[in-house]
PDB file with SEQRES, HELIX, SHEET and CRYST1 records, atoms N, CA, C and O in Angstrom:
SEQRES   1 A   85  MET SER THR LEU GLU LYS THR ILE ASP LEU LEU GLN LYS          
SEQRES   2 A   85  MET PRO GLU GLN SER LEU GLU SER LEU TYR ASP PHE ILE          
SEQRES   3 A   85  CYS SER ILE TRP ILE HIS GLN ASP VAL LYS THR GLU LEU          
SEQRES   4 A   85  PRO VAL ASN SER THR ASP THR SER GLU SER MET GLU GLY          
SEQRES   5 A   85  PHE ARG VAL LEU GLN SER PHE ALA GLY THR LEU PRO ALA          
SEQRES   6 A   85  ASP PHE ASP TYR LYS LYS GLU LEU GLU GLU MET ARG GLU          
SEQRES   7 A   85  GLU LYS TYR ALA ARG PHE ASN                                  
HELIX    1 AA1 THR A    3  LYS A   13  1                                  11    
HELIX    2 AA2 GLU A   16  THR A   37  1                                  22    
HELIX    3 AA3 SER A   47  PHE A   59  1                                  13    
HELIX    4 AA4 TYR A   69  TYR A   81  1                                  13    
HELIX    5 AA5 ALA A   82  PHE A   84  5                                   3    
CRYST1    1.000    1.000    1.000  90.00  90.00  90.00 P 1           1          
ATOM      1  N   MET A   1       0.859  -1.182   0.000  1.00  0.00           N  
ATOM      2  CA  MET A   1       0.000   0.000   0.000  1.00  0.00           C  
ATOM      3  C   MET A   1       0.899   1.238   0.000  1.00  0.00           C  
ATOM      4  O   MET A   1       1.830   1.338   0.800  1.00  0.00           O  
ATOM      5  N   SER A   2       0.620   2.157  -0.882  1.00  0.00           N  
ATOM      6  CA  SER A   2       1.445   3.365  -0.998  1.00  0.00           C  
ATOM      7  C   SER A   2       1.153   4.324   0.150  1.00  0.00           C  
ATOM      8  O   SER A   2       0.154   4.179   0.854  1.00  0.00           O  
ATOM      9  N   THR A   3       2.011   5.277   0.324  1.00  0.00           N  
ATOM     10  CA  THR A   3       1.825   6.297   1.361  1.00  0.00           C  
ATOM     11  C   THR A   3       0.541   7.076   1.117  1.00  0.00           C  
ATOM     12  O   THR A   3      -0.180   7.397   2.062  1.00  0.00           O  
ATOM     13  N   LEU A   4       0.255   7.378  -0.128  1.00  0.00           N  
ATOM     14  CA  LEU A   4      -0.972   8.095  -0.461  1.00  0.00           C  
ATOM     15  C   LEU A   4      -2.196   7.279  -0.064  1.00  0.00           C  
ATOM     16  O   LEU A   4      -3.143   7.816   0.511  1.00  0.00           O  
ATOM     17  N   GLU A   5      -2.181   6.005  -0.364  1.00  0.00           N  
ATOM     18  CA  GLU A   5      -3.309   5.138  -0.018  1.00  0.00           C  
ATOM     19  C   GLU A   5      -3.476   5.026   1.495  1.00  0.00           C  
ATOM     20  O   GLU A   5      -4.599   5.046   1.999  1.00  0.00           O  
ATOM     21  N   LYS A   6      -2.377   4.909   2.213  1.00  0.00           N  
ATOM     22  CA  LYS A   6      -2.430   4.849   3.679  1.00  0.00           C  
ATOM     23  C   LYS A   6      -2.997   6.146   4.243  1.00  0.00           C  
ATOM     24  O   LYS A   6      -3.802   6.129   5.175  1.00  0.00           O  
ATOM     25  N   THR A   7      -2.575   7.256   3.680  1.00  0.00           N  
ATOM     26  CA  THR A   7      -3.047   8.565   4.147  1.00  0.00           C  
ATOM     27  C   THR A   7      -4.537   8.721   3.892  1.00  0.00           C  
ATOM     28  O   THR A   7      -5.267   9.179   4.771  1.00  0.00           O  
ATOM     29  N   ILE A   8      -4.995   8.353   2.721  1.00  0.00           N  
ATOM     30  CA  ILE A   8      -6.418   8.447   2.389  1.00  0.00           C  
ATOM     31  C   ILE A   8      -7.235   7.560   3.326  1.00  0.00           C  
ATOM     32  O   ILE A   8      -8.299   7.961   3.797  1.00  0.00           O  
ATOM     33  N   ASP A   9      -6.739   6.366   3.592  1.00  0.00           N  
ATOM     34  CA  ASP A   9      -7.424   5.456   4.505  1.00  0.00           C  
ATOM     35  C   ASP A   9      -7.542   6.075   5.901  1.00  0.00           C  
ATOM     36  O   ASP A   9      -8.598   6.006   6.531  1.00  0.00           O  
ATOM     37  N   LEU A  10      -6.472   6.667   6.366  1.00  0.00           N  
ATOM     38  CA  LEU A  10      -6.474   7.317   7.672  1.00  0.00           C  
ATOM     39  C   LEU A  10      -7.418   8.515   7.699  1.00  0.00           C  
ATOM     40  O   LEU A  10      -8.153   8.707   8.667  1.00  0.00           O  
ATOM     41  N   LEU A  11      -7.400   9.313   6.647  1.00  0.00           N  
ATOM     42  CA  LEU A  11      -8.280  10.481   6.569  1.00  0.00           C  
ATOM     43  C   LEU A  11      -9.752  10.084   6.592  1.00  0.00           C  
ATOM     44  O   LEU A  11     -10.577  10.789   7.174  1.00  0.00           O  
ATOM     45  N   GLN A  12     -10.080   8.973   5.971  1.00  0.00           N  
ATOM     46  CA  GLN A  12     -11.464   8.522   5.941  1.00  0.00           C  
ATOM     47  C   GLN A  12     -11.950   8.101   7.322  1.00  0.00           C  
ATOM     48  O   GLN A  12     -13.152   8.116   7.587  1.00  0.00           O  
ATOM     49  N   LYS A  13     -11.028   7.727   8.202  1.00  0.00           N  
ATOM     50  CA  LYS A  13     -11.386   7.290   9.551  1.00  0.00           C  
ATOM     51  C   LYS A  13     -11.413   8.433  10.565  1.00  0.00           C  
ATOM     52  O   LYS A  13     -11.927   8.270  11.671  1.00  0.00           O  
ATOM     53  N   MET A  14     -10.860   9.589  10.191  1.00  0.00           N  
ATOM     54  CA  MET A  14     -10.749  10.701  11.128  1.00  0.00           C  
ATOM     55  C   MET A  14     -12.069  11.440  11.292  1.00  0.00           C  
ATOM     56  O   MET A  14     -12.853  11.543  10.348  1.00  0.00           O  
ATOM     57  N   PRO A  15     -12.316  11.966  12.519  1.00  0.00           N  
ATOM     58  CA  PRO A  15     -13.511  12.796  12.720  1.00  0.00           C  
ATOM     59  C   PRO A  15     -13.395  14.119  11.960  1.00  0.00           C  
ATOM     60  O   PRO A  15     -12.294  14.587  11.671  1.00  0.00           O  
ATOM     61  N   GLU A  16     -14.530  14.702  11.646  1.00  0.00           N  
ATOM     62  CA  GLU A  16     -14.575  15.923  10.829  1.00  0.00           C  
ATOM     63  C   GLU A  16     -13.757  17.063  11.441  1.00  0.00           C  
ATOM     64  O   GLU A  16     -13.054  17.773  10.723  1.00  0.00           O  
ATOM     65  N   GLN A  17     -13.846  17.242  12.760  1.00  0.00           N  
ATOM     66  CA  GLN A  17     -13.111  18.339  13.408  1.00  0.00           C  
ATOM     67  C   GLN A  17     -11.600  18.176  13.231  1.00  0.00           C  
ATOM     68  O   GLN A  17     -10.890  19.152  12.989  1.00  0.00           O  
ATOM     69  N   SER A  18     -11.122  16.954  13.352  1.00  0.00           N  
ATOM     70  CA  SER A  18      -9.699  16.700  13.145  1.00  0.00           C  
ATOM     71  C   SER A  18      -9.303  16.965  11.701  1.00  0.00           C  
ATOM     72  O   SER A  18      -8.210  17.460  11.427  1.00  0.00           O  
ATOM     73  N   LEU A  19     -10.191  16.636  10.790  1.00  0.00           N  
ATOM     74  CA  LEU A  19      -9.910  16.876   9.375  1.00  0.00           C  
ATOM     75  C   LEU A  19      -9.771  18.363   9.082  1.00  0.00           C  
ATOM     76  O   LEU A  19      -8.913  18.769   8.298  1.00  0.00           O  
ATOM     77  N   GLU A  20     -10.622  19.179   9.716  1.00  0.00           N  
ATOM     78  CA  GLU A  20     -10.536  20.626   9.504  1.00  0.00           C  
ATOM     79  C   GLU A  20      -9.194  21.167   9.994  1.00  0.00           C  
ATOM     80  O   GLU A  20      -8.566  21.984   9.319  1.00  0.00           O  
ATOM     81  N   SER A  21      -8.758  20.714  11.163  1.00  0.00           N  
ATOM     82  CA  SER A  21      -7.465  21.148  11.701  1.00  0.00           C  
ATOM     83  C   SER A  21      -6.325  20.698  10.806  1.00  0.00           C  
ATOM     84  O   SER A  21      -5.394  21.455  10.529  1.00  0.00           O  
ATOM     85  N   LEU A  22      -6.415  19.459  10.361  1.00  0.00           N  
ATOM     86  CA  LEU A  22      -5.382  18.925   9.476  1.00  0.00           C  
ATOM     87  C   LEU A  22      -5.346  19.686   8.152  1.00  0.00           C  
ATOM     88  O   LEU A  22      -4.272  19.984   7.630  1.00  0.00           O  
ATOM     89  N   TYR A  23      -6.514  19.994   7.618  1.00  0.00           N  
ATOM     90  CA  TYR A  23      -6.593  20.750   6.366  1.00  0.00           C  
ATOM     91  C   TYR A  23      -5.928  22.121   6.517  1.00  0.00           C  
ATOM     92  O   TYR A  23      -5.160  22.540   5.651  1.00  0.00           O  
ATOM     93  N   ASP A  24      -6.225  22.815   7.617  1.00  0.00           N  
ATOM     94  CA  ASP A  24      -5.595  24.121   7.868  1.00  0.00           C  
ATOM     95  C   ASP A  24      -4.082  23.990   7.957  1.00  0.00           C  
ATOM     96  O   ASP A  24      -3.343  24.820   7.427  1.00  0.00           O  
ATOM     97  N   PHE A  25      -3.629  22.940   8.633  1.00  0.00           N  
ATOM     98  CA  PHE A  25      -2.190  22.712   8.764  1.00  0.00           C  
ATOM     99  C   PHE A  25      -1.537  22.463   7.404  1.00  0.00           C  
ATOM    100  O   PHE A  25      -0.488  23.028   7.096  1.00  0.00           O  
ATOM    101  N   ILE A  26      -2.162  21.622   6.608  1.00  0.00           N  
ATOM    102  CA  ILE A  26      -1.616  21.314   5.280  1.00  0.00           C  
ATOM    103  C   ILE A  26      -1.577  22.571   4.411  1.00  0.00           C  
ATOM    104  O   ILE A  26      -0.611  22.808   3.686  1.00  0.00           O  
ATOM    105  N   CYS A  27      -2.641  23.373   4.495  1.00  0.00           N  
ATOM    106  CA  CYS A  27      -2.654  24.632   3.730  1.00  0.00           C  
ATOM    107  C   CYS A  27      -1.505  25.536   4.154  1.00  0.00           C  
ATOM    108  O   CYS A  27      -0.859  26.156   3.309  1.00  0.00           O  
ATOM    109  N   SER A  28      -1.246  25.617   5.448  1.00  0.00           N  
ATOM    110  CA  SER A  28      -0.161  26.484   5.910  1.00  0.00           C  
ATOM    111  C   SER A  28       1.192  25.979   5.422  1.00  0.00           C  
ATOM    112  O   SER A  28       2.066  26.775   5.078  1.00  0.00           O  
ATOM    113  N   ILE A  29       1.365  24.676   5.391  1.00  0.00           N  
ATOM    114  CA  ILE A  29       2.614  24.106   4.867  1.00  0.00           C  
ATOM    115  C   ILE A  29       2.737  24.403   3.383  1.00  0.00           C  
ATOM    116  O   ILE A  29       3.809  24.776   2.908  1.00  0.00           O  
ATOM    117  N   TRP A  30       1.658  24.241   2.659  1.00  0.00           N  
ATOM    118  CA  TRP A  30       1.667  24.463   1.219  1.00  0.00           C  
ATOM    119  C   TRP A  30       2.013  25.913   0.902  1.00  0.00           C  
ATOM    120  O   TRP A  30       2.776  26.186  -0.024  1.00  0.00           O  
ATOM    121  N   ILE A  31       1.448  26.846   1.676  1.00  0.00           N  
ATOM    122  CA  ILE A  31       1.732  28.268   1.477  1.00  0.00           C  
ATOM    123  C   ILE A  31       3.212  28.539   1.697  1.00  0.00           C  
ATOM    124  O   ILE A  31       3.843  29.235   0.901  1.00  0.00           O  
ATOM    125  N   HIS A  32       3.779  27.983   2.792  1.00  0.00           N  
ATOM    126  CA  HIS A  32       5.195  28.188   3.071  1.00  0.00           C  
ATOM    127  C   HIS A  32       6.070  27.551   2.002  1.00  0.00           C  
ATOM    128  O   HIS A  32       7.130  28.082   1.671  1.00  0.00           O  
ATOM    129  N   GLN A  33       5.642  26.430   1.466  1.00  0.00           N  
ATOM    130  CA  GLN A  33       6.399  25.776   0.410  1.00  0.00           C  
ATOM    131  C   GLN A  33       6.424  26.649  -0.837  1.00  0.00           C  
ATOM    132  O   GLN A  33       7.457  26.765  -1.496  1.00  0.00           O  
ATOM    133  N   ASP A  34       5.288  27.263  -1.165  1.00  0.00           N  
ATOM    134  CA  ASP A  34       5.236  28.145  -2.324  1.00  0.00           C  
ATOM    135  C   ASP A  34       6.150  29.343  -2.142  1.00  0.00           C  
ATOM    136  O   ASP A  34       6.809  29.774  -3.088  1.00  0.00           O  
ATOM    137  N   VAL A  35       6.193  29.884  -0.926  1.00  0.00           N  
ATOM    138  CA  VAL A  35       7.057  31.030  -0.648  1.00  0.00           C  
ATOM    139  C   VAL A  35       8.516  30.634  -0.827  1.00  0.00           C  
ATOM    140  O   VAL A  35       9.310  31.390  -1.387  1.00  0.00           O  
ATOM    141  N   LYS A  36       8.863  29.443  -0.348  1.00  0.00           N  
ATOM    142  CA  LYS A  36      10.249  28.991  -0.466  1.00  0.00           C  
ATOM    143  C   LYS A  36      10.639  28.775  -1.924  1.00  0.00           C  
ATOM    144  O   LYS A  36      11.768  29.071  -2.316  1.00  0.00           O  
ATOM    145  N   THR A  37       9.721  28.265  -2.717  1.00  0.00           N  
ATOM    146  CA  THR A  37      10.071  27.976  -4.101  1.00  0.00           C  
ATOM    147  C   THR A  37      10.207  29.238  -4.937  1.00  0.00           C  
ATOM    148  O   THR A  37      10.771  29.201  -6.031  1.00  0.00           O  
ATOM    149  N   GLU A  38       9.697  30.355  -4.432  1.00  0.00           N  
ATOM    150  CA  GLU A  38       9.830  31.606  -5.176  1.00  0.00           C  
ATOM    151  C   GLU A  38      11.255  32.167  -5.086  1.00  0.00           C  
ATOM    152  O   GLU A  38      11.640  33.013  -5.893  1.00  0.00           O  
ATOM    153  N   LEU A  39      12.032  31.701  -4.110  1.00  0.00           N  
ATOM    154  CA  LEU A  39      13.404  32.172  -3.975  1.00  0.00           C  
ATOM    155  C   LEU A  39      14.257  31.588  -5.093  1.00  0.00           C  
ATOM    156  O   LEU A  39      13.981  30.489  -5.575  1.00  0.00           O  
ATOM    157  N   PRO A  40      15.273  32.302  -5.501  1.00  0.00           N  
ATOM    158  CA  PRO A  40      16.164  31.762  -6.530  1.00  0.00           C  
ATOM    159  C   PRO A  40      16.807  30.456  -6.059  1.00  0.00           C  
ATOM    160  O   PRO A  40      17.136  30.296  -4.883  1.00  0.00           O  
ATOM    161  N   VAL A  41      16.974  29.547  -6.985  1.00  0.00           N  
ATOM    162  CA  VAL A  41      17.524  28.237  -6.654  1.00  0.00           C  
ATOM    163  C   VAL A  41      18.944  28.352  -6.112  1.00  0.00           C  
ATOM    164  O   VAL A  41      19.320  27.607  -5.207  1.00  0.00           O  
ATOM    165  N   ASN A  42      19.730  29.269  -6.647  1.00  0.00           N  
ATOM    166  CA  ASN A  42      21.124  29.392  -6.229  1.00  0.00           C  
ATOM    167  C   ASN A  42      21.298  30.369  -5.068  1.00  0.00           C  
ATOM    168  O   ASN A  42      22.422  30.782  -4.779  1.00  0.00           O  
ATOM    169  N   SER A  43      20.223  30.743  -4.406  1.00  0.00           N  
ATOM    170  CA  SER A  43      20.293  31.677  -3.287  1.00  0.00           C  
ATOM    171  C   SER A  43      20.910  30.993  -2.073  1.00  0.00           C  
ATOM    172  O   SER A  43      20.407  29.974  -1.601  1.00  0.00           O  
ATOM    173  N   THR A  44      22.014  31.570  -1.569  1.00  0.00           N  
ATOM    174  CA  THR A  44      22.664  31.020  -0.388  1.00  0.00           C  
ATOM    175  C   THR A  44      22.731  32.045   0.733  1.00  0.00           C  
ATOM    176  O   THR A  44      23.415  31.810   1.730  1.00  0.00           O  
ATOM    177  N   ASP A  45      22.044  33.169   0.603  1.00  0.00           N  
ATOM    178  CA  ASP A  45      22.063  34.207   1.614  1.00  0.00           C  
ATOM    179  C   ASP A  45      21.122  33.818   2.759  1.00  0.00           C  
ATOM    180  O   ASP A  45      19.900  33.882   2.630  1.00  0.00           O  
ATOM    181  N   THR A  46      21.710  33.424   3.854  1.00  0.00           N  
ATOM    182  CA  THR A  46      20.925  33.030   5.024  1.00  0.00           C  
ATOM    183  C   THR A  46      21.106  34.019   6.162  1.00  0.00           C  
ATOM    184  O   THR A  46      20.718  33.726   7.293  1.00  0.00           O  
ATOM    185  N   SER A  47      21.680  35.175   5.895  1.00  0.00           N  
ATOM    186  CA  SER A  47      21.988  36.121   6.964  1.00  0.00           C  
ATOM    187  C   SER A  47      20.735  36.590   7.696  1.00  0.00           C  
ATOM    188  O   SER A  47      20.751  36.724   8.919  1.00  0.00           O  
ATOM    189  N   GLU A  48      19.654  36.841   6.967  1.00  0.00           N  
ATOM    190  CA  GLU A  48      18.424  37.302   7.615  1.00  0.00           C  
ATOM    191  C   GLU A  48      17.859  36.209   8.526  1.00  0.00           C  
ATOM    192  O   GLU A  48      17.419  36.490   9.641  1.00  0.00           O  
ATOM    193  N   SER A  49      17.873  34.976   8.052  1.00  0.00           N  
ATOM    194  CA  SER A  49      17.392  33.863   8.866  1.00  0.00           C  
ATOM    195  C   SER A  49      18.255  33.672  10.098  1.00  0.00           C  
ATOM    196  O   SER A  49      17.743  33.453  11.196  1.00  0.00           O  
ATOM    197  N   MET A  50      19.555  33.756   9.916  1.00  0.00           N  
ATOM    198  CA  MET A  50      20.461  33.576  11.045  1.00  0.00           C  
ATOM    199  C   MET A  50      20.304  34.699  12.066  1.00  0.00           C  
ATOM    200  O   MET A  50      20.411  34.462  13.269  1.00  0.00           O  
ATOM    201  N   GLU A  51      20.054  35.896  11.606  1.00  0.00           N  
ATOM    202  CA  GLU A  51      19.845  37.014  12.530  1.00  0.00           C  
ATOM    203  C   GLU A  51      18.579  36.779  13.347  1.00  0.00           C  
ATOM    204  O   GLU A  51      18.558  37.029  14.552  1.00  0.00           O  
ATOM    205  N   GLY A  52      17.539  36.305  12.699  1.00  0.00           N  
ATOM    206  CA  GLY A  52      16.315  35.968  13.417  1.00  0.00           C  
ATOM    207  C   GLY A  52      16.555  34.871  14.441  1.00  0.00           C  
ATOM    208  O   GLY A  52      16.021  34.919  15.549  1.00  0.00           O  
ATOM    209  N   PHE A  53      17.353  33.888  14.070  1.00  0.00           N  
ATOM    210  CA  PHE A  53      17.694  32.803  14.989  1.00  0.00           C  
ATOM    211  C   PHE A  53      18.471  33.340  16.190  1.00  0.00           C  
ATOM    212  O   PHE A  53      18.231  32.919  17.322  1.00  0.00           O  
ATOM    213  N   ARG A  54      19.391  34.259  15.952  1.00  0.00           N  
ATOM    214  CA  ARG A  54      20.167  34.854  17.056  1.00  0.00           C  
ATOM    215  C   ARG A  54      19.252  35.626  18.011  1.00  0.00           C  
ATOM    216  O   ARG A  54      19.439  35.591  19.227  1.00  0.00           O  
ATOM    217  N   VAL A  55      18.269  36.318  17.448  1.00  0.00           N  
ATOM    218  CA  VAL A  55      17.315  37.049  18.292  1.00  0.00           C  
ATOM    219  C   VAL A  55      16.557  36.067  19.177  1.00  0.00           C  
ATOM    220  O   VAL A  55      16.389  36.305  20.373  1.00  0.00           O  
ATOM    221  N   LEU A  56      16.100  34.962  18.591  1.00  0.00           N  
ATOM    222  CA  LEU A  56      15.402  33.957  19.383  1.00  0.00           C  
ATOM    223  C   LEU A  56      16.302  33.376  20.467  1.00  0.00           C  
ATOM    224  O   LEU A  56      15.858  33.153  21.594  1.00  0.00           O  
ATOM    225  N   GLN A  57      17.555  33.132  20.131  1.00  0.00           N  
ATOM    226  CA  GLN A  57      18.486  32.596  21.113  1.00  0.00           C  
ATOM    227  C   GLN A  57      18.715  33.570  22.259  1.00  0.00           C  
ATOM    228  O   GLN A  57      18.970  33.150  23.388  1.00  0.00           O  
ATOM    229  N   SER A  58      18.626  34.865  21.981  1.00  0.00           N  
ATOM    230  CA  SER A  58      18.860  35.843  23.034  1.00  0.00           C  
ATOM    231  C   SER A  58      17.785  35.774  24.120  1.00  0.00           C  
ATOM    232  O   SER A  58      18.012  36.221  25.244  1.00  0.00           O  
ATOM    233  N   PHE A  59      16.623  35.220  23.794  1.00  0.00           N  
ATOM    234  CA  PHE A  59      15.564  35.072  24.785  1.00  0.00           C  
ATOM    235  C   PHE A  59      15.789  33.844  25.678  1.00  0.00           C  
ATOM    236  O   PHE A  59      15.203  33.744  26.756  1.00  0.00           O  
ATOM    237  N   ALA A  60      16.614  32.941  25.239  1.00  0.00           N  
ATOM    238  CA  ALA A  60      16.851  31.724  26.009  1.00  0.00           C  
ATOM    239  C   ALA A  60      17.670  32.055  27.248  1.00  0.00           C  
ATOM    240  O   ALA A  60      18.537  32.929  27.233  1.00  0.00           O  
ATOM    241  N   GLY A  61      17.375  31.349  28.294  1.00  0.00           N  
ATOM    242  CA  GLY A  61      18.111  31.565  29.537  1.00  0.00           C  
ATOM    243  C   GLY A  61      17.947  30.365  30.440  1.00  0.00           C  
ATOM    244  O   GLY A  61      17.328  29.364  30.080  1.00  0.00           O  
ATOM    245  N   THR A  62      18.506  30.491  31.599  1.00  0.00           N  
ATOM    246  CA  THR A  62      18.386  29.416  32.567  1.00  0.00           C  
ATOM    247  C   THR A  62      17.576  29.904  33.754  1.00  0.00           C  
ATOM    248  O   THR A  62      17.551  31.097  34.058  1.00  0.00           O  
ATOM    249  N   LEU A  63      16.931  28.990  34.403  1.00  0.00           N  
ATOM    250  CA  LEU A  63      16.140  29.316  35.579  1.00  0.00           C  
ATOM    251  C   LEU A  63      17.046  29.372  36.805  1.00  0.00           C  
ATOM    252  O   LEU A  63      18.078  28.702  36.849  1.00  0.00           O  
ATOM    253  N   PRO A  64      16.665  30.164  37.793  1.00  0.00           N  
ATOM    254  CA  PRO A  64      17.457  30.198  39.023  1.00  0.00           C  
ATOM    255  C   PRO A  64      17.475  28.819  39.684  1.00  0.00           C  
ATOM    256  O   PRO A  64      16.566  28.014  39.482  1.00  0.00           O  
ATOM    257  N   ALA A  65      18.508  28.558  40.469  1.00  0.00           N  
ATOM    258  CA  ALA A  65      18.661  27.259  41.122  1.00  0.00           C  
ATOM    259  C   ALA A  65      17.510  26.973  42.080  1.00  0.00           C  
ATOM    260  O   ALA A  65      17.141  25.816  42.281  1.00  0.00           O  
ATOM    261  N   ASP A  66      16.943  28.022  42.669  1.00  0.00           N  
ATOM    262  CA  ASP A  66      15.865  27.821  43.644  1.00  0.00           C  
ATOM    263  C   ASP A  66      14.469  27.890  43.018  1.00  0.00           C  
ATOM    264  O   ASP A  66      13.484  28.035  43.741  1.00  0.00           O  
ATOM    265  N   PHE A  67      14.368  27.790  41.711  1.00  0.00           N  
ATOM    266  CA  PHE A  67      13.079  27.858  41.023  1.00  0.00           C  
ATOM    267  C   PHE A  67      12.241  26.636  41.371  1.00  0.00           C  
ATOM    268  O   PHE A  67      12.680  25.499  41.193  1.00  0.00           O  
ATOM    269  N   ASP A  68      11.031  26.878  41.869  1.00  0.00           N  
ATOM    270  CA  ASP A  68      10.117  25.796  42.248  1.00  0.00           C  
ATOM    271  C   ASP A  68       9.031  25.684  41.185  1.00  0.00           C  
ATOM    272  O   ASP A  68       8.057  26.436  41.189  1.00  0.00           O  
ATOM    273  N   TYR A  69       9.214  24.752  40.294  1.00  0.00           N  
ATOM    274  CA  TYR A  69       8.303  24.574  39.169  1.00  0.00           C  
ATOM    275  C   TYR A  69       6.879  24.310  39.632  1.00  0.00           C  
ATOM    276  O   TYR A  69       5.937  24.922  39.129  1.00  0.00           O  
ATOM    277  N   LYS A  70       6.715  23.397  40.596  1.00  0.00           N  
ATOM    278  CA  LYS A  70       5.369  23.032  41.050  1.00  0.00           C  
ATOM    279  C   LYS A  70       4.658  24.214  41.688  1.00  0.00           C  
ATOM    280  O   LYS A  70       3.461  24.408  41.475  1.00  0.00           O  
ATOM    281  N   LYS A  71       5.381  25.004  42.467  1.00  0.00           N  
ATOM    282  CA  LYS A  71       4.786  26.179  43.112  1.00  0.00           C  
ATOM    283  C   LYS A  71       4.350  27.204  42.053  1.00  0.00           C  
ATOM    284  O   LYS A  71       3.238  27.730  42.110  1.00  0.00           O  
ATOM    285  N   GLU A  72       5.230  27.478  41.099  1.00  0.00           N  
ATOM    286  CA  GLU A  72       4.908  28.426  40.027  1.00  0.00           C  
ATOM    287  C   GLU A  72       3.716  27.953  39.205  1.00  0.00           C  
ATOM    288  O   GLU A  72       2.839  28.744  38.855  1.00  0.00           O  
ATOM    289  N   LEU A  73       3.691  26.669  38.901  1.00  0.00           N  
ATOM    290  CA  LEU A  73       2.590  26.107  38.125  1.00  0.00           C  
ATOM    291  C   LEU A  73       1.276  26.265  38.886  1.00  0.00           C  
ATOM    292  O   LEU A  73       0.268  26.674  38.309  1.00  0.00           O  
ATOM    293  N   GLU A  74       1.285  25.947  40.162  1.00  0.00           N  
ATOM    294  CA  GLU A  74       0.070  26.067  40.967  1.00  0.00           C  
ATOM    295  C   GLU A  74      -0.398  27.521  41.050  1.00  0.00           C  
ATOM    296  O   GLU A  74      -1.596  27.789  40.959  1.00  0.00           O  
ATOM    297  N   GLU A  75       0.523  28.450  41.219  1.00  0.00           N  
ATOM    298  CA  GLU A  75       0.164  29.872  41.275  1.00  0.00           C  
ATOM    299  C   GLU A  75      -0.448  30.349  39.962  1.00  0.00           C  
ATOM    300  O   GLU A  75      -1.436  31.083  39.963  1.00  0.00           O  
ATOM    301  N   MET A  76       0.135  29.936  38.852  1.00  0.00           N  
ATOM    302  CA  MET A  76      -0.387  30.341  37.548  1.00  0.00           C  
ATOM    303  C   MET A  76      -1.757  29.724  37.282  1.00  0.00           C  
ATOM    304  O   MET A  76      -2.641  30.371  36.720  1.00  0.00           O  
ATOM    305  N   ARG A  77      -1.924  28.470  37.690  1.00  0.00           N  
ATOM    306  CA  ARG A  77      -3.232  27.837  37.519  1.00  0.00           C  
ATOM    307  C   ARG A  77      -4.286  28.549  38.353  1.00  0.00           C  
ATOM    308  O   ARG A  77      -5.398  28.795  37.887  1.00  0.00           O  
ATOM    309  N   GLU A  78      -3.927  28.877  39.586  1.00  0.00           N  
ATOM    310  CA  GLU A  78      -4.882  29.562  40.450  1.00  0.00           C  
ATOM    311  C   GLU A  78      -5.232  30.937  39.888  1.00  0.00           C  
ATOM    312  O   GLU A  78      -6.393  31.346  39.902  1.00  0.00           O  
ATOM    313  N   GLU A  79      -4.232  31.637  39.401  1.00  0.00           N  
ATOM    314  CA  GLU A  79      -4.467  32.963  38.812  1.00  0.00           C  
ATOM    315  C   GLU A  79      -5.384  32.866  37.592  1.00  0.00           C  
ATOM    316  O   GLU A  79      -6.290  33.681  37.415  1.00  0.00           O  
ATOM    317  N   LYS A  80      -5.140  31.882  36.775  1.00  0.00           N  
ATOM    318  CA  LYS A  80      -5.895  31.744  35.538  1.00  0.00           C  
ATOM    319  C   LYS A  80      -7.312  31.211  35.765  1.00  0.00           C  
ATOM    320  O   LYS A  80      -8.267  31.682  35.146  1.00  0.00           O  
ATOM    321  N   TYR A  81      -7.438  30.227  36.656  1.00  0.00           N  
ATOM    322  CA  TYR A  81      -8.722  29.545  36.799  1.00  0.00           C  
ATOM    323  C   TYR A  81      -9.476  29.902  38.071  1.00  0.00           C  
ATOM    324  O   TYR A  81     -10.512  29.295  38.340  1.00  0.00           O  
ATOM    325  N   ALA A  82      -9.007  30.857  38.864  1.00  0.00           N  
ATOM    326  CA  ALA A  82      -9.659  31.201  40.130  1.00  0.00           C  
ATOM    327  C   ALA A  82     -11.097  31.665  39.917  1.00  0.00           C  
ATOM    328  O   ALA A  82     -11.953  31.403  40.763  1.00  0.00           O  
ATOM    329  N   ARG A  83     -11.372  32.320  38.855  1.00  0.00           N  
ATOM    330  CA  ARG A  83     -12.717  32.831  38.607  1.00  0.00           C  
ATOM    331  C   ARG A  83     -13.729  31.724  38.355  1.00  0.00           C  
ATOM    332  O   ARG A  83     -14.933  31.960  38.451  1.00  0.00           O  
ATOM    333  N   PHE A  84     -13.266  30.523  38.033  1.00  0.00           N  
ATOM    334  CA  PHE A  84     -14.168  29.410  37.764  1.00  0.00           C  
ATOM    335  C   PHE A  84     -14.508  28.613  39.015  1.00  0.00           C  
ATOM    336  O   PHE A  84     -15.384  27.749  38.976  1.00  0.00           O  
ATOM    337  N   ASN A  85     -13.825  28.889  40.126  1.00  0.00           N  
ATOM    338  CA  ASN A  85     -14.081  28.143  41.370  1.00  0.00           C  
ATOM    339  C   ASN A  85     -15.201  28.752  42.155  1.00  0.00           C  
ATOM    340  O   ASN A  85     -15.547  28.253  43.225  1.00  0.00           O  
TER     341      ASN A  85                                                      
END                                                                             
């Protein structure tokens, strides 16, 4: 069975809501693929991408040694969901 046939079989078994999400995801991939193919084939300029990557890396950091994950999680949950109690 080919990959296409397996995919079609799986899609036929999926609930409608999942299909809508999957369709949106596939469309977004297709759009990005079209954007990428518009670039020249011999384009090797990655400076803009690398600069964006460096900006993202600048946000990365480490947590303090005394960081209490469970306490922070509980506080955030209480803050977010307190109105529902």
